[in-house]
DRENGULO-310001 format. One record per atom (N, C-alpha, C, CB): residue in one letter; x, y, z. Coordinates in pm, whole numbers, plus 50000, padded with zeros to 5 digits. Glycine has a CB too. Example, Ala and Ser with C-alpha at 12.3 -4.5 7.8 and 13.67 -1.06 7.14 Angstrom:
a513194943150780/a512304955050780/a513204967050780/a511314955350905/s512854977550708/s513674989450714/s512905000350787/s514084994050572/
END
This chain:
m906454516870940/m905334512171026/m904604502470952/m904404523271071/s904194491671009/s903444480870946/s902014483770924/s903554468971024/d901404475570834/d900004478270810/d899194476470926/d899484470270706/a899474467671018/a898684465471140/a898604477571236/a899254453871215/g899764484371246/g899784493371342/g899014505871280/g901244496071387/i899124508971138/i898424519271083/i897024517671101/i898724520670951/g896454505271089/g894884502971095/g894574504371251/g894384486671032/n895294502471342/n894674505371483/n894764519971514/n895414497271601/q895684528171451/q895794541771477/q894594548471406/q897174547171431/g894184542871307/g893014549271229/g891724546271305/g892894543371074/g891684535471366/g890524532271438/g890264541371561/g890614518271481/m891324544471635/m891224551871753/m890754565471714/m892524552171829/l891364572571592/l890974585571557/l889494585771518/l891844590671447/r888984576171469/r887424576071437/r886804576471574/r886874562271348/r887054569171679/r886344569471787/r886284581871867/r886744559971857/d887544588571854/d887444602171912/d886594612571830/d888844607771928/a886634610571701/a885674619271633/a884264617171671/a885794617571490/d883944604371690/d882484601371738/d882314607871850/d882114586971764/r882854607171964/r882634612872086/r882384627572078/r883714609872170/k883014633871998/k882944648971981/k881714652471917/k884094654571898/t881154643671830/t879934646671761/t878644644371844/t879894638471638/v878784636171948/v877494631672041/v877244642572142/v877764616872128/k875944647672145/k875514658872245/k874954652272377/k874314668772177/s875254659772479/s874764653172603/s873324657872618/s875654656772733/p872494648972700/p871054651072697/p870784663672797/p870234636972745/k869584669272759/k869274681272844/k868474675772962/k868424692972762/p868624683273074/p867864679273199/p866514681273191/p868274686273315/r865604670873258/r864134669173244/r863604682173344/r863584652173299/s862404685473293/s861804696773385/s861144691673510/s860734704973308/r860774699273600/r860344695973736/r858724692573714/r860654709573848/a858144696773632/a856714692973607/a856544679373548/a856064702773514/g857344674473471/g857514661673420/g857744649373533/g858704662873325/r858554654173618/r858894644873723/r857714643073818/r860134649573799/r856994654973845/r855894654773936/r854824645173865/r855334669973967/g854494646273745/g853444636373693/g853724622373691/g853114639273564/s855054619273670/s855484605873680/s855324599273812/s856824605273643/g855384607673933/g855234601774054/g853924600174089/g855854608174146/r852934607874037/r851444605274063/r851114594273989/r850504616574028/l851544590773878/l851174579673794/l851644566173871/l851864581373645/l852824567973922/l853284555074006/l852554552774120/l854684555574055/a852194563774204/a851254561674327/a850074556974299/a850974572974401/f849414561874181/f847994556674145/f848124542074110/f847334564774019/g849114537574037/g849344523374013/g849344515174144/g850654521573940/a850274520474232/a850424510974344/a849084510774435/a851724515174432/f848324522374434/f846884522774513/f846134512474435/f846004538674511/l846124514874301/l845104505074230/l845664489374253/l845014508974052/l846974486574263/l847264473474287/l846854469074431/l848694471374261/l846964477974524/l846584475874669/l845154471874677/l846804488774756/t844254481474614/t842944478074621/t842344465574553/t842344488274580/t843124463274438/t842774450974375/t843164438474464/t843464450374238/g844244440174543/g844544427674635/g843694426974753/g845994427774687/i843374438774812/i842244438674919/i841024432974871/i841894452374968/s840484436674759/s839244432874701/s839224416474693/s839084439974556/l840384412974627/l840424398574593/l840514389974727/l841684395474495/g841214395174830/g841264388074940/g839964387875025/g842334392775010/a839274399775028/a837814399475091/a836994390875011/a837094413775098/s837024389574885/s836154381674810/s836374366774833/s836284385174669/r837764363274840/r838054350574886/r837584346575018/r839344349174883/r837864355575120/r837444352775253/r835934350275268/r837844363975337/h835244360075195/h833764358775190/h833444345875131/h833094369975109/s833934340275031/s833614328174974/s833824315875065/s834374327074854/e834984316775143/e835344305575234/e834414307175342/e836854305575285/q833934318375385/q832984318275495/q831654313175462/q832834331275547/r831204316175331/r829974310075273/r830074295875280/r829744314075130/q831224290375215/q831274275375205/q831374268875343/q832494270875117/l831964275675452/l832014270175585/l830494270675642/l833074278675679/t829894281875623/t828414280675673/t827714270975605/t827614293175660/a827724270375493/a827064260675405/a827394245475464/a827624262775246/t828624242675492/t829124229675537/t828484227775678/t830764229075541/a828454238975753/a827914236075888/a826334234475895/a828334247575983/e825684240675795/e824354239875785/e824054225675731/e823824251175700/e824894221075642/e824664207175600/e824964197075694/e825374204175489/m826024198975789/m826134189275895/m825084190476007/m827474190375954/r824554202776020/r823584203576124/r822284195976080/r823294218576159/h821974194775939/h820744189075904/h821134174675843/h819924198775800/f822504170975863/f822804156775806/f822254146375902/f824414154175786/a821514136175851/a821084126275947/a821694112875897/a819474125675960/p822614108275973/p823284096675936/p822394084375945/p824464095276019/a822554073775867/a821944061775869/a822524052975978/a822034055775738/v821774047976079/v822124040876181/v821344027076177/v821914048976302/l821974015976242/l821294003576241/l820614002276380/l822283991576209/v819343998776383/v818603997976509/v817993984076513/v817484009276521/a817633982276643/a816983967776681/a815883971476773/a818053956576760/p814763963676789/p813703965576870/p813933961377017/p812613958676813/v813423968277095/v813473963677260/v812413952577276/v813043977277376/e812973940977321/e812003929677344/e811663928477496/e812623915877291/a810453925477517/a810003923677658/a810563910477709/a808423923977670/s810893907377821/s811423895477867/s810133886277896/s812383898077996/p810503872777877/p809213864677903/p808933864278040/p809283850477853/a807533860778066/a806983861178201/a807703850178287/a805413858878197/v808253840778235/v808963829678308/v810483827778248/v808083815378291/i811423829078342/i812913829278301/i813273815078328/i813893840178386/s814283811778251/s814873796878271/s816283799578321/s814913787078124/v816523792478438/v817813794878498/v818373780478510/v817733802878642/s819653778778469/s820263764778485/s821393766278590/s820883758678341/l821283756878675/l822273757778788/l822633742978824/l821643765978921/p823983741878883/p824373728878921/p823683723779053/p825863728778935/g823453710979048/g822793705479168/g823353691379204/g821223704679145/t823023686179312/t823373673179369/t822323664579396/t824063674479483/i822383652079357/i821243642079392/i821383635079516/i821103631479290/a820363634679585/a820513627279723/a819333618779732/a820583637179856/a819383607679827/a818333599179845/a817333607579918/a818733586379917/f816053604279886/f814983610579961/f814953606780098/f813713607779905/a815343595080146/a815563591680290/a816713581980290/a814263585280361/a817643584680399/a818713576380400/a818853574280551/a819973582380324/v818943560780612/v818923558880740/v820223549680764/v817563552980784/n820893552280875/n821913544580931/n821153534581031/n823023554081003/i821323522681030/i820733513081135/i821753508281228/i820073500781072/y821503511281359/y822413507181455/y821743495581538/y822843519281541/a822703488281620/a822083476781702/a821373481981814/a823113466781756/r820223477481860/r819473481881978/r819563470582085/r817943485181940/a820013459182043/a820393448482134/a821733443482128/a819573437882118/t822143439082220/t823563434182251/t823633417882214/t823923436982419/g824503413582128/g824433399582099/g825323397381976/g822943394882076/y825203384481920/y825993380381805/y825133379381687/y826693367381829/i825583382981574/i824893379981449/i824773365681415/i825543386581342/s823533360681418/s823363346381394/s822823345681240/s822273339281507/k822123356281181/k821793355681047/k821933369180982/k820463350381031/r822483368880860/r822663381980782/r822023377980641/r824373387180768/n820853385080617/n820093381580489/n820403390480377/n818613381980510/v821083402180401/v821163411180292/v822773415280277/v820153424180320/d823003422680166/d824233426280143/d824253440480065/d824883415080070/i825353446580032/i825513458879967/i824753456479816/i827193462979959/g823993467079802/g823233465879664/g821803458679661/g824163457779564/d821493451979767/d820253444379774/d819113453879800/d820323433579881/h817993451579711/h816823459779729/h815913451679832/h816083462679584/v815473459679932/v814523454280040/v813273462080050/v815193454180179/k812263453180114/k810983459980127/k810833462880277/k809763451280069/q809923472680300/q809713475880429/q809253464480522/q808813486280430/g809913463980648/g809573450980730/g810373440180706/g808253446180708/e811233438980600/e811863426980563/e813153424880664/e812263427880405/m813433413180698/m814453412380810/m815823412780740/m814283398580903/l816623420980790/l817933423380737/l819043412280809/l818323439680769/a818893411680936/a819793404281014/a819073399281150/a821053413281044/e819583388181216/e819093382881351/e820213382681432/e818433368881349/l819833385681564/l820943385081666/l820563373481754/l821123398881753/a821643366881803/a821583356881920/a821753364582048/a822713345381910/v820733364582128/v820873372082256/v820403363582387/v820003385482244/p821243353582424/p820993343182529/p820753349482660/p822163333582542/e821513361082685/e821393367482833/e820093374682827/e822673378482878/l819623379482728/l818343386782721/l817143376182742/l818213394582576/d817373364682669/d816483355382681/d816103350082816/d816873346182608/e817433348482887/e817473344983029/e816783354483129/e818863343783068/q816983366683101/q816363377783176/q814823377183149/q816993392083133/i814453373583041/i813033373382998/i812343362383093/i812883369582831/s813093350883081/s812483338783149/s812613341683311/s813323324083100/q813433347083361/q813433351383503/q812313360683535/q814733357983538/n812143369883451/n811033381283501/n809623374683466/n811203397683413/e809533366683386/e808233359283353/e807963350283478/e808363349983210/a808913343683530/a808693335983667/a808433345983780/a810003326883708/t808993357383782/t808653366583901/t807293372183870/t809743378883923/l806913374283745/l805413378583730/l804403367983782/l805073381483576/e804693354883760/e803873345683808/e803753344283970/e804293333783747/q804933347184028/q804923348784161/q803973360884216/q806323350484198/l804243371684149/l803463383984185/l801913381884170/l803933396084093/k801583374784076/k800223372184047/k799613362384144/k800083367283910/a800343353684204/a800033345684311/a799943353884439/a801013334884322/t800723363084460/t800643371584577/t799453379184554/t801883380584601/v798903384684448/v797573390184439/v796533382584477/v797303393984322/q796633370484434/q795433361184471/q795383359684621/q795553346384403/q796693357684684/q796623355884827/q796023368184903/q798023352784878/a796493379484848/a796033391484908/a794483393784903/a796703402584842/q793993390784783/q792623389884756/q791883380984848/q792443385584622/a792453369484869/a791683358784955/a791653364785109/a792523342784949/n792803370485153/n792873376185288/n791813388185298/n794413381485320/a791683396585200/a790823405585203/a789323401785207/a791123412885103/t789053390585138/t787803384685135/t787433380185274/t787773373485038/l788443372285338/l788193367485480/l787963378885582/l789393358985529/a788643389585556/a788553400885646/a787233407385618/a789733410885629/q786643407985505/q785363415085485/q784243405585541/q785123418685326/a784483391785537/a783503381985598/a783433382785742/a783843367985563/t784663384785811/t784793386285962/t784093398086011/t786233387186005/w784403410385933/w783833422185972/w782413421785952/w784403432985907/g781793415785855/g780363415285827/g779553407085938/g780153408785685/r780353396585996/r779723389486099/r779813395686239/r780263376486102/d780863403386261/d781073410386388/d780243424286403/d782613413086402/k780073429986288/k779383443786287/k778163442786361/k779063449186144/p777183434386330/p775863435686405/p776043430186547/p774653427686330/l776893423486581/l777123417886714/l777693429186791/l778083405286713/l778413437786727/l779003449986807/l777993459286857/l779973458286721/k776943460486786/k775833470486817/k774923463986948/k774813472986670/d774973448986952/d774363443887065/d775103441687193/d773863432687030/g776343444687183/g777413442987295/g777933428687289/g776793445987447/w777673420787207/w778283407287207/w779763408187165/w777493397487110/v780203417887092/v781643418587059/v781993433087115/v781973416486891/t783243431487170/t783823445787219/t784063455487118/t785123444487289/g784213467287161/g784623477187059/g786003475987000/g784503490387115/h786903470987096/h788283469287056/h788373458286924/h789153463987192/q787563447686963/q787523436986843/q786923443386723/q786623423786878/g786003449686740/g785313457186623/g786393464886555/g784093467286671/d787193473786614/d788133482486552/d789233472286485/d788773493386664/v789563461786541/v790503452886488/v790033446586358/v790803442586588/d788873442586351/d788233436586236/d788133447486125/d786813430586274/l787773459186155/l787663470386041/l789043472985992/l786993484886096/q790053475186078/q791343478286026/q792033466285940/q792213482086146/t791663453885980/t792153443685903/t791553442985764/t791973431685972/v790263446785745/v789713447785612/v790533458585539/v788153451285615/k790713469485583/k791443480285510/k792803476785484/k791433493085583/a793663468885576/a794973465585535/a794913454785433/a795803461485650/d794023444985430/d794003434585331/d793593442285188/d792913422385378/e792793450485181/e792493456485055/e793633464585014/e791253464585060/a794413472385092/a795673477985059/a796713468685007/a796173484385171/a796773457685071/a797623445985030/a797313441884879/a797343433385131/v796013441284854/v795603436884725/v796073448984628/v793953433784720/s795893460584658/s796323470484564/s797933470184539/s795863484284617/v798623467284645/v800243467484627/v800423455584542/v801193466084774/a799863443184570/a800143431884479/a799803435084336/a799383419584521/q798643440684308/q798403443184168/q799133453684107/q797103445784148/a799843463684189/a800743472884139/a802043465384091/a801033483284245/n802473457384175/n803743449884156/n803673441584033/n804053441084276/v802353436184004/v802233427983885/v802263437583765/v800903419183888/e801633448883760/e801783458183675/e803113463683635/e801093466683715/a803923466383733/a805293469683718/a806093458683638/a805893471783857/q805833446583692/q806603435883631/q806303432383488/q806423424283708/e804893433983472/e804523433683318/e805123444583229/e802983435083302/r805293456283266/r805903466783191/r807433462183185/r805663481683260/l808093457983290/l809433454283276/l809673442083158/l809913449783422/l808603433183154/l808723423183065/l808473428882922/l807793412083103/r807453438582912/r807373444382783/r808633451182719/r806363453782790/v809373458282822/v810713463082780/v811633452182741/v811363470982889/l811723441682805/l812553431882772/l812273424382644/l812593423682875/r811013421582622/r810443415182491/r810733424782382/r808823412182496/q810663439282414/q810853447782299/q812293447782267/q810343461782323/n813193445982375/n814693445782340/n814953432082269/n815673447382478/r814123422682289/r814253409782227/r813823410882090/r813483399282298/a812893418282062/a812393421681923/a813523428481829/a811133431781937/y814273437381925/y815383443281840/y816353434481791/y816083453081909/a816333423581839/a817333413081780/a817013408881649/a817413400481861/l815843412481596/l815443411381455/l815433424281396/l814143405081437/v816553425981307/v816793439381244/v816013438381115/v818403442781219/v815103448481099/v814003448280987/v814333462780897/v812233448281064/a813983463280777/a814013474680697/a812933484080752/a813813470980548/p813243498280770/p812203506680801/p811443512580683/p812713516880881/f811983510380549/f811093514280418/f811743506980308/f811033531280380/d811003508580194/d811613500980077/d812853509680039/d810523499079946/g813763501780003/g815123508579959/g816143498579917/g815773517180077/v817313503879910/v818553495979893/v819603496679983/v819083498779781/i820243485280012/i821513485180109/i822663491980047/i821993470280146/t823193502080096/t824273509180052/t825543507680135/t823893522580044/q825253502480257/q826563499380350/q826263486780435/q826933512580459/r827203477980466/r827103466980547/r828403466580627/r826823454280466/n828343466680759/n829363466180836/n829533454180939/n829333477780896/v828463444580928/v828623432681009/v828543420080935/v827663432481113/d828893409180993/d828743395980926/d828333386581029/d830023391180855/v828073374481002/v827593363281079/v828763363081181/v827343348980992/g828303361081320/g829373361081426/g829853372681473/g830443354681388/s829543384281423/s829973397881467/s829143399981611/s829583410281344/l829903407081686/l829383410381816/l828923425281815/l830473407781928/v827783428481840/v827203441481822/v826723446381964/v826003440781715/q826973459681994/q826493464482112/q825233473582097/q827563471482176/g824183470682193/g823053476882180/g822993488882277/g822003467582196/n824003498182273/n824043510382336/n823473521982261/n825333513082368/a822683531482322/a822053541682263/a823133551282204/a821143548182361/n824203552482269/n825233563182227/n826263556482138/n825983570182355/t826713542982186/t827883537782119/t827443525082055/t829093535482215/g826153523782010/g825783511181933/g826543509081809/g824343511281896/t826383497481771/t827283492681647/t826453497581517/t827533474381645/f827173503081429/f826703507881305/f826513496081208/f827673518281248/m825343489281176/m825193478181100/m825103479580946/m824113471881147/f824013487080924/f823643488480778/f823263504080742/f822353478380744/e823343506980608/e822823519280565/e821793515980449/e823993528980521/i820763521280471/i819643519180359/i819183532480302/i818303511480419/m818893533880181/m818463544480113/m817133541880023/m819593548780034/q816423552280035/q815093551579947/q815343556079817/q813923559980000/k815133548879696/k815293553179562/k814173554479471/k816113545279505/d812963550979510/d811833551979417/d811473567879397/d810533543379479/v811903576279508/v811843590379490/v813153595679539/v810643596679563/i813793604179462/i815013610979514/i814763626179517/i816293607679425/r815783632879592/r815613646879605/r816873652979541/r815413651279756/v816843665779490/v817853671979437/v818023685179509/v817683673079296/w819233687479542/w819613700479617/w820303710079512/w820663697279749/v819773721979518/v820323732279424/v820353745879509/v819363733679283/y821293752079486/y821493766679555/y821183776279449/y823043769679613/v820103784379453/v819683795279373/v820153808479410/v818353795579370/p820943814679326/p821453828879348/p820473838279390/p822033834379229/q820843848679450/q819893859879490/q819063864779396/q820543870679536/d819593867879256/d818953874279158/d817703865679114/d819913877179046/a817743854179131/a816503845479098/a815873838879216/a816863834579000/a816293840779330/a815803834179453/a814373839779481/a816803836779580/f814163853079448/f812953857579490/f811723853479407/f813033871279497/g812073846579290/g810873840779218/g810663826579255/g811023841779064/v811523820779331/v811453804979366/v810383803879472/v812943798279425/a809523793279448/a808393790079535/a808023774879505/a807113800379508/q807353769479599/q806863757279598/q805963755479464/q806113755179727/g806173743979394/g805473740079275/g806013745679155/g804133743379284/v807283753879152/v807873757879038/v808473745678960/v808883767979073/d808293745078827/d808763734378751/d810133734878741/d808203733878626/a810723720278722/a812083720478729/a812433707678636/a812623719978884/i813613707678566/i813963697078469/i815453693878525/i813883702378300/v815743681478560/v817023676778600/v817733668878476/v816843667478730/r818963672078456/r819703663778351/r821083660878417/r819873671778203/v821483648578372/v822543642378416/v823503640178294/v822133630078486/p824833645878293/p825693644178179/p825753630378121/p827013648278214/e825973620978225/e826043607378175/e824763600878125/e826573599178280/l823553607978126/l822473603378064/l821893612877966/l821563599778159/p822553615977851/p822243628177773/p820893626077709/p823353631277663/n820423616377697/n819103614877623/n817933613777709/n819113602877537/r817983616177827/r816923616677935/r816913628978005/r817083605978036/q815503632578035/q815383645378121/q814273640378241/q814773659978019/f814563644578349/f813773640578467/f812963653278522/f814743634478580/p811703653378486/p810943665778543/p810543665078688/p809653668078464/g810373676078738/g809913675078876/g809403689078921/g811073669978969/k809343691679045/k808733703879102/k809523707679240/k807103701179130/v809593720979251/v810203725579377/v809293721579503/v810403741579370/t809833713779593/t808933710079692/t809343716579829/t808883694979699/r810603719979856/r810933726679979/r811953736679942/r811433716980089/i811793748280019/i812923759080005/i813263763680157/i812383773079905/a814503768780165/a815043771380291/a814523784080351/a816473771680283/e813863793080278/e813173804580318/e814243813780364/e812113801880424/a815453811380359/a816573821180412/a817803819780323/a817013817780570/l818363829380270/l819643828780188/l820803826480284/l819893842280103/e821723820280233/e822983817780321/e823803829880293/e823833803580284/s824183835380407/s824973848080407/s826183848180340/s825273852180532/g826923836880336/g828273835280281/g828153835180135/g828983822480330/t827083829680079/t827023827979925/t825963834679871/t826923814179880/r824963839679954/r823763847879892/r822993837779807/r824263861179795/t822963825679855/t822153814879773/t821183809179859/t823023803279714/l819973804779795/l818843798879845/l818813783279831/l817723804879780/l818893774979950/l818763761179933/l817433756579887/l819093754880052/t817393749379782/t816103746779731/t816083730579705/t815833755979594/e814963723779727/e815043708779711/e813903706179609/e814843700179858/i814093695379508/i813163692379415/i812983676479418/i813613698079277/d811853672879429/d811493658279441/d811343653379289/d810043655979532/i812153642379259/i812023634379134/i811533620879140/i813223633579070/a810523616879068/a810143601579065/a811383594479000/a808693598378971/n811813583779065/n812863574479008/n812503560679023/n814193576479072/p811423556578951/p810953544078955/p811873532278911/p809853544378883/d812773536178805/d813703526978745/d815043526978816/d813893530378599/g815263536378913/g816483536778973/g817623542178896/g816763524679013/a817403550878792/a818373555878698/a819133565778776/a817733561978568/l818653573778858/l819343583578954/l819783578279076/l818503594378990/t821133579879110/t821643574779232/t822143586079319/t822723564879205/s822203583979458/s822593594379533/s824143598179518/s822233591179668/g824263610879530/g825693618279517/g826053622279362/g826933607779575/v825153619379275/v825463622279131/v825313637379125/v824463614379021/y826243642679031/y826123657278997/y825113657678868/y827703664378961/c824323669178876/c823293671378774/c823213686378756/c821903665078815/s822453690278644/s822273703178607/s820633705078616/s822943705778459/v820193716478689/v818853718178721/v818343729478649/v818663719678862/e817353729878559/e816843740778482/e815463744678555/e816653736478323/l815373756878609/l814193760378698/l813453770378616/l814603766478847/k812223769278596/k811233778078524/k810713787678631/k810003769678454/i811343800078652/i811023808278768/i810203819878717/i812323813078843/p808903820478770/p808133833178720/p808863846178754/p806693834078786/r808733856178666/r809453869878682/r808683877878779/r809573878078544/k809213883378865/k808443892178968/k808483906678911/k809133891579124/t809353911978837/t809353925778782/t809553924478632/t810483934978848/p808953935078551/p809123933878416/p810513938678395/p808073941278336/s811033931478263/s812363937178208/s812363936278065/s813623929978263/f813533939877995/f813533940677853/f814853935277809/f813273954877801/i815043931077689/i816123925677624/i816593933777522/i815853913677576/i817813938177513/i818503945977408/i819693939977374/i818773959577444/p820293942877249/p821603938277197/p822673944077279/p821813941977051/a823783936677317/a824973943077409/a825383954277326/a826333932677445/e825483954877194/e826213966177114/e825383978477117/e826493962176959/a824283978277172/a823503990577197/a823913999277310/a822153987177219/l824693993677412/l825214001377524/l826334012177496/l825733991677620/l826004022477567/l826954032477570/l827524033677706/l826404044977524/f828854035677728/f829464037077860/f830234051377855/f830494024077892/n829844059677949/n830494071677969/n830464076578113/n829934081477882/r830714089978128/r830704093778266/r829314094878336/r831364106478275/n828234093178245/n826874093078289/n826494078078321/n825924099578178/g827304069778307/g827044054878341/g826644047878204/g825784052978459/l825974036878219/l825324029778105/l824224037378050/l824834016478145/q824234037877910/q823174045577838/q822924038877699/q823624061177819/v821754041677647/v821474035677514/v820794046877437/v820534022177522/a820964048077303/a820184057277218/a818894052877161/a820974061177111/v817824057177190/v816474053077127/v816154062277018/v815274053377231/v815614056576916/v815154066076796/v813544069076837/v815304057376625/e813334082776838/e811994088676857/e811834099876752/e811804094277006/d810864096376661/d810574106876552/d811754112576479/d809864118476612/g812734102576445/g813814105276358/g814974110476439/g813424114876250/k814974112476579/k816004117776646/k816514107976755/k815594130676702/a817674108976792/a818194100476893/a817974106977045/a819744097976859/d817354098077114/d817084100077265/d817924091277342/d815624097477306/i818934098777407/i819924093077505/i819274089277628/i821024102677537/r819204077277680/r818634074477799/r819664064977899/r817244067577763/t819554066378018/t820284057578121/t819584046878150/t820574063678246/v820164034478151/v819484022278174/v820194015778281/v819374013678052/k819464004578332/k820043996878453/k819963982178405/k819163999278599/v821213975578405/v821363962078351/v821083953278475/v822863959278282/a820293942678458/a819733934878546/a820823921178534/a818063932778510/r820803916678407/r821663904778379/r822373906678255/r820873891778372/d823533900378248/d824463900978119/d824283887178055/d826143903978155/l823613886777943/l823453873977882/l824273872077759/l822053871777851/g825533878477761/g826473876077650/g826313886877546/g826273862177587/t825733881377429/t825503890777322/t824263900577339/t825333882777197/r823473896877452/r822303903277482/r822273907877635/r821153893977446/v821793918377673/v821633922177808/v820113924377848/v822443934877831/e819863921477972/e818483923978042/e818493936978120/e818103912078145/v817623946078080/v817573958878158/v816203959478232/v817763971678061/d816053965378341/d814783966578400/d814283980278432/d814793959278514/a815063990678362/a814654004678373/a815134013278254/a815184010478505/g814264022478220/g814774031878109/g814354028777970/g816254031978106/l813464018677945/l813064014077822/l811604007977831/l814094004077772/r811044007877698/r809804001777685/r809773991277576/r808794012077662/a808993983377583/a808823972277466/a808443978777349/a807743960977494/g809073974677232/g808723978877102/g809563991277061/g807233981777096/e810253999277144/e811084009177115/e812334003877038/e811404016177237/r812934013476956/r814234008776877/r815434015776925/r814134011576720/v816404006776958/v817704012677006/v818564012476900/v818344005777122/i819704022276898/i820714021676788/i821784012276824/i821324035476757/l822294007076726/l823313996176752/l824674003576712/l823013981576659/n825654001476797/n827124007976776/n826984024276751/n827924000676634/p826244029576828/p826154044976806/p827364052076787/p825524051476917/p827524060876701/p828694067976671/p829034077476794/p828494075876537/v830404080776807/v830714089476926/v830324103676905/v832194088976960/t829954108076785/t829414121576765/t827904122476782/t829774126476628/l827334111676808/l825814111376829/l825454118476954/l825254096576837/g824684128976956/g824244135877081/g822654134077083/g824714152377082/n822164138577201/n820854138377240/n820184147877135/n820664142677391/g819164141077065/g818414151276971/g818884150276835/g818614166077015/s819984143576803/s820494143476678/s819604135876576/s821804137976686/q819534141376451/q818904135176347/q819474122676307/q818854143276242/v818754110876285/v819094098576249/v818114093376150/v819214090276362/q818664084876064/q817954076375971/q817894060876010/q818614077875837/p816974056776076/p816994041976127/p816944032576016/p815804038676220/r817734023076035/r817834011275937/r817923997776007/r819094012875845/p817033988275980/p817093975176055/p818433967976016/p815793965576020/p818933960376102/p820093952776082/p819943942975950/p820373944676216/g821003942975868/g821063934875760/g820633941375640/g820353923675780/t820603954475631/t820113962475514/t821313968775446/t819073973875558/g822583965375483/g823683971075426/g824503980575528/g823213978475304/p825673985675473/p826503993575567/p825934006975580/p827963994475523/t826154012175700/t825674026775720/t826564037775666/t825524029475868/t826074049975650/t826994059875601/t827164070275701/t826554065775472/
END
């Protein structure tokens, strides 16, 4: 047997001897096992109690922190920007578009029928009242006047003849009347003489009436003849001319020939339609300023002179007229202009910044600072002025409104007012 085999066999014999010499352990007693279980249960209980205590302590700490945070939030007063409520001025300025018109514009028609023999004016000419614009040749009318003048002379001669007959009848009756009492003249002759006096006196009255009628006819004809001279009714400028020398014009009242148009320019009127929100303050005497874009360096002051007293139902606007002095003729009819009216305010109102408005289910509201607290109020907006609004209810002059109020701001919340421009809010 080799040395390796002998070594392995010796090792196995030694291990067998070791197993024999090792004693098996004795079993533990029942009392020992019982004590070990109590110790283990106590440790588990102690561990559970410790965990519960730690959890309760942590919960109590969190509760205290939450309460402290809520208390801090309840007493926290955020800094907010505020702006004062301004009272609106007693007079409001309203700018509206307007139209310039002539103070008086007249279309001149022919009143006599004839040919234009003279025309003294043209478009753009300035004329004075009573100045002759044109002259008509009316030979037929001249002939009628001559004939009726001759007839008038005949009628006047008839009056003289009737008066002579009446005088003769009066003389005859005066001579026969005393003879009638003495019986020298018959009663029949006396009646004839008396009735002749009355007939001759009536003939005189008829002749005089004919003369008066003929004179009235002549006055009409001569007036028509005067219409052959077309004159300016007032100082103005000729804006239209529709006839020339040799033109035939008709003097009919309905279809007469339209000859000239003349406009008065030393005073012009401006038409402006004032909307309903400003119309209730418009009255005669309200100051106005008229501006024309093509005349940027000039202003034309005037006053409201006429109002329509009723709004147009379609546009809810009030027609207003303003008289403007125009001595140099700078303003012409038909020109567009802008009109600034200084309208007295009928009811008080207030101006606030537009960023102070709140819009929610309660409508338009603003937050007003009172004694360090926010007071939410409902307002009524009268006009939107862009960056500012005009309100006529819910505010008083001098109060302070919060700008851009936070969404968490409630009625009665504590705030720290800060005027605009003092830095960011917290």
